N, C-alpha and C positions, 0 to 999 in steps of 0.2 A: 589513517589519521596519525599525526605525530603531535606530541604535547611538549609544551614548555611550562614553567611554573605558573605563568599568568595567562596563558592562552593555549587553545588547541588549533592546529592547522589541519584542514582537510584538503586533500588533493595534492598534486605534485608540485615540486619546484625543480626546474623551471615550469611555469604554468603551461597548460595545454590549451588555454583560451586567453584572448586578450582582455577578457572581463574577469576581474578579481572581486571577491566579496569580503566584507568586513562587518562584524557585529560587535562593536566595542563596549556596548552596555548590556550585553547578554549574560554577564557573569553572575553567579549566585554563590560564590565561595566567600564566606565571611570569616576571616581569621578570628580566633578566640580573643586575641589582644584587642581587636576592633570592637567586638561585642562587649568586652569588659569596660570599654571607655564610653559606652552609650548612656545617655540619660533618658532615653525613650525606649519603647518596646522594639525589639529587633524587627517585628513585622512592619514597622513604619518605613524601614529602609527599602521595602519592595517598591515603593512609589518612585524611587530613583532608578530602578531597573527599567530597561526596555523589556518588559515581562515576556519571557518565552519567545523573543524574536529570534533566538538561536534555532528554535524548532522550525520556524518558518524558513529560515535560510537553509537549514539542512534538508528540509522537505523540497525545496526548490532547486538546489544545486544538482548538477550532473557531473561534468568533468572540470568545473571551475575550481580554482583554489580559493578556499574560504578560511578566514581567520575569525575565531570566536574567543572573546575574552572569557576567562574563567573567574578571575578576581572580580568581586562586585564593584560597582561604580562608587559605592560609599568608601571603599578602601582607597581607590585612586581612579580619577576620571581620565581615561585615555583620549578623550576628545577635548582636553584642555592642554595648553602649553605648559611646559615645565615651570615657567616663571609665574604662573597664575596661582600663587600661594596666598592664602588668606591669613592676614595677620591676627585675626580674631581667634583662630584655632591652631595656628602654625607658628612656632617660635622662630622658625627660620625665614619667615616671609620678609621681615624687615631688613635682612641681610642683602636682599636683591636690589633695593633702592630703585624700584620701578613703580610707575603709577598703576593703580589697580584698575583692571578691566571692569566693564559693566557686569560681567558674569560673576567675578569675584565679589564685587560690592553687593550683589544680590544673594550671595551665599552659595553659589554654584561654581566654585573654583576647582582647583586640582584635587583637593579633598573637600567634598561638599560639607557645608556648615548647617544647612537646614533642608527641610522638605515642606513645601507649601507654607502653611501658616502655623506650623507646629513649633516654631522657634528652634533654639539651639539643639543640635543632635548630641553633642558631646559634653561630658562632665568637665573637661578642662581643655587645655591646649596640648597639642602634640609636640614632642621634642623635634628640633630641627633635623637631627640625625635620623629620626624615625621616618619623616616624610622623604628625606633624601634617599633612604634605603628603599622605599617604595618606588621612587623614580628609577633607581638603578636596577632593581629586580624585576619590575613589572612594566613600567611605562616605556623605557628605552628599548627593551627587547621587542615589544609589540611593534613599535614604529620602525625599528631596524628591519624586522621581518617583512613588514609591508613594503618598505622602500626597496629591499632586495628583490622581492617578488615582482613588483612593478617594473623595476629595471630589467629583470629577466624577460618579462612579457614584452616590454618595449623593444628589447634587442631581438627577440624572436619574430615579432609580428610587425614591428615598425610603429606600433601604437599600443597603448594600454589604457584601460579604464577601470577605476575603482568605484564600486557601488557600496557605499557605506550605509548599512541598513539599521534603522532605528524605529521606535514606535513612540506615539504621542498620545496624551489623553484626548478625548473628544473635544473639538474646538467649538462645539455648539450643536444646534439641532441637526440631525442627520439629513434633513430635507434641504438645508441651506449651507451648512459648513463644509469645507473641503475635508475629505477623508484621507487624502494623500497629499503630502507637501514635498516638492522636489527642490532641493537646494543646490546651487552651484556658485554661491558667493557672488551672485549677480554677474555671472559670466567670467569671473576670475579663475574658477577652478575647472571649468569644462566648456567646450564649444557648445553653442546654443542648440545645435542639432541633436545632441544627446538628450537634453531635457525635453525637447519637442517630441522625440520618439517615446519617451516614458509617458508624457501627457497623452499622446495618442492612444497608447495601450490602455491607460487608465480609463479614458473616455469610452473606448470600445467595450470595456467591462462594466460600464455604468457607474464609475467611481468619480466623484467630484474631486478636482485636483487644483492645487495652487502652486505657485512658484515663489520660493524665497521668503514668503511671509506666512507665518511668523518665524520660520526656521530657514536660514540661508546657508547653514553649514558651519561647522566649528573647526577646531584645530586640525583635525585629520584632513579636511579638504584644503585648508590653508597650507599645511605642510607638504602634502603629497600631490595636489593638483597643480600641474604645470603644462597647460595646453600648448605653449610655444615649443615645448620639447616633446610633444606627442603623448603626454601623460595627463589624462583627464580624470576628474573625480566628481561624483554626484553623491549627495546625501538624500536618502529616502526616509521620510517619516510616515508611518502607517498608523492610522487610527486604531487604538487597541480594542475598541468595541467591535471592530470588524472580525477579530479572530479570538478574542478571549470571552470568558463567560460573563454573566451579568455583574459579577463582583470584580471584574477586570483582574482576575487572579490566575485562573487555570485556562488551558486551551478550551475554546468553545466550539460550537458546531460550524463556525465559519473558517476555521483554521485551514482546512484543505483547500477551500476556495481561494483564500488569500495566498497560500503557497503556490497555487496554480497561476494566480495573477503575477506573483513575483517571478515565476518561471517565464511567463510571457514577456515580462519586462527585460529579463536577462537575455532572452533570445533576440528581442528587438535591439538591444544595445550591442550584442555580438554582431548582428547584421549591419548595424551602423558603423562599427569599427572596421569590419571586413565584409563589405557588400558582396552578396552572392555566395558566401562561404557556407551558409546553412543549406542552400539549395544544392550545393555540390556534394554534400555529405551523403 
């Protein structure tokens, strides 16, 4: 493992597999300056985390290169573009002169403004230079590392695939709601065959699955997925109740099973990128 200020990298560069893994919302590092700005309990911020999804990714990976954010999403959201700055809490947002995205308007921009129905998270607005410093120190290094690793995998194997791993709150009754959502930005971030392989694995494991609804993929897929150049990107949203305890806080009895499911998905994607490679090992 190697570390940068905002993320840990597990595995080699250049990658030894065409499949790369990313957990951009797995961070639990809350800087003191952030906690001092809160108007709510720090425990509220856990709802922004993909709670313990980093443990799933680490339990599933073998030789794949994996990037895990260490900074919490409340500090900066790596799955938002740099310009998605919220004028309600960021004094630098108005300098960009760009229309606000739906995510920013809903309070889930580059620096999140709210969690659920609890209202404003912060006592006041952040200085423009504060948010800019977070972009330079945390956001850009993560995306640069992803881009370099994907380019190295593409150069070595002729193809690369990023599996961006997230978790989601339950979408409804376990008997009817999907427990896994595959996002490919409606085909713009990855060839359809990759999502089809993930869906097949999920169904083999008895997991109900949906594609692109309600999660089609965010900035990471938009920025790094380029199927025409042989670089594909999928977002995977896993129902937290599958692997966390009843409070959706700590790892629960299903964690090992979900890590095994994730391993099977990675194997299927590796086979889809380089057919026959697994059989030859």
